LUMBALO-707488 format. One line per field, with one value per residue (C-alpha): residue number from 1; residue in three letters; x, y, z. Coordinates in steps of 0.5 Angstrom, whole numbers, plus 2048, in hexadecimal, padded with zeros to 3 digits. Layout:
BEGIN
resi	c(NUM ...)
resn	c(ALA ...)
x	c(X ...)
y	c(Y ...)
z	c(Z ...)
END
This chain:
BEGIN
resi	c(1 2 3 4 5 6 7 8 9 10 11 12 13 14 15 16 17 18 19 20 21 22 23 24 25 26 27 28 29 30 31 32 33 34 35 36 37 38 39 40 41 42 43 44 45 46 47 48 49 50 51 52 53 54 55 56 57 58 59 60 61 62 63 64 65 66 67 68 69 70 71 72 73 74 75 76 77 78 79 80 81 82 83)
resn	c(MET ALA LEU MET ILE THR ASP GLU CYS ILE ASN CYS ASP VAL CYS GLU PRO GLU CYS PRO ASN ASP ALA ILE SER PRO GLY GLU GLU ILE TYR GLU ILE ASN PRO ASP LEU CYS THR GLU CYS VAL GLY HIS PHE ASP THR SER GLN CYS VAL GLU VAL CYS PRO VAL ASP CYS ILE PRO LEU ASP PRO ASP HIS ASP GLU SER ASN ASP GLU LEU LEU ALA LYS TYR GLN ARG LEU THR ALA SER ASP)
x	c(7E4 7E7 7EB 7E8 7EB 7E8 7E9 7EC 7F2 7F7 7FA 801 803 805 800 800 807 805 7FF 802 7FB 7FB 7F5 7F7 7F7 7F6 7F0 7EC 7EE 7F0 7F4 7ED 7EE 7EB 7E7 7E8 7EF 7EF 7F1 7F3 7FA 7F5 7FC 801 802 7FE 7FB 7FA 7FF 7FC 7F8 800 802 7FD 7FF 7F8 7F3 7F1 7EF 7E8 7E6 7E0 7DA 7D7 7DB 7DB 7E0 7E2 7E9 7E7 7E5 7EB 7EF 7EC 7ED 7F5 7F5 7F1 7F6 7FC 7FA 7FF 806)
y	c(7EC 7F3 7F3 7FA 7FD 7FD 803 800 802 806 80A 806 806 7FF 7FD 801 801 7FA 7F9 7F9 7FB 801 800 804 80A 80E 811 818 813 80C 808 806 801 802 7FD 7FE 7FD 7F7 7F0 7ED 7ED 7E7 7E8 7E9 7E6 7DF 7E5 7EB 7F0 7F4 7F0 7EC 7F2 7F5 7F6 7F7 7F1 7F7 7F5 7EF 7EF 7F4 7F1 7F6 7F4 7EB 7EA 7E3 7E1 7E1 7E8 7EB 7E7 7EA 7F1 7F0 7EF 7F5 7F8 7F5 7F6 7FC 7F9)
z	c(814 815 81B 81F 826 82C 831 835 830 834 82F 82F 826 826 822 81C 819 819 815 80D 80B 80D 811 818 81A 820 821 825 82C 82A 824 81F 818 812 811 809 80A 80F 80C 812 80F 80C 806 809 810 813 819 81A 81D 820 825 826 828 82C 834 835 831 82E 827 826 81F 81D 81D 818 813 812 80D 80B 80A 803 802 808 801 7FB 800 802 7FA 7F7 7FD 7FA 7F2 7F1 7F6)
END
């Protein structure tokens, strides 16, 4: 699954620079995660870095983007193919 940021976000700015896929960006009111870019850090780290640094625990799995670990790894491989 991709991750999502809930409205508990306090716009503290710590998650955005931690994302290795540049999936996190400022939205109109809170930060947002682009599910097409989010791999839950699969391929980069053992844990989701944004979740690790979030001080208010507002980054759960996005139930609208159900993906297996294999699908997340395939997305990672597509995103990094040009690297």
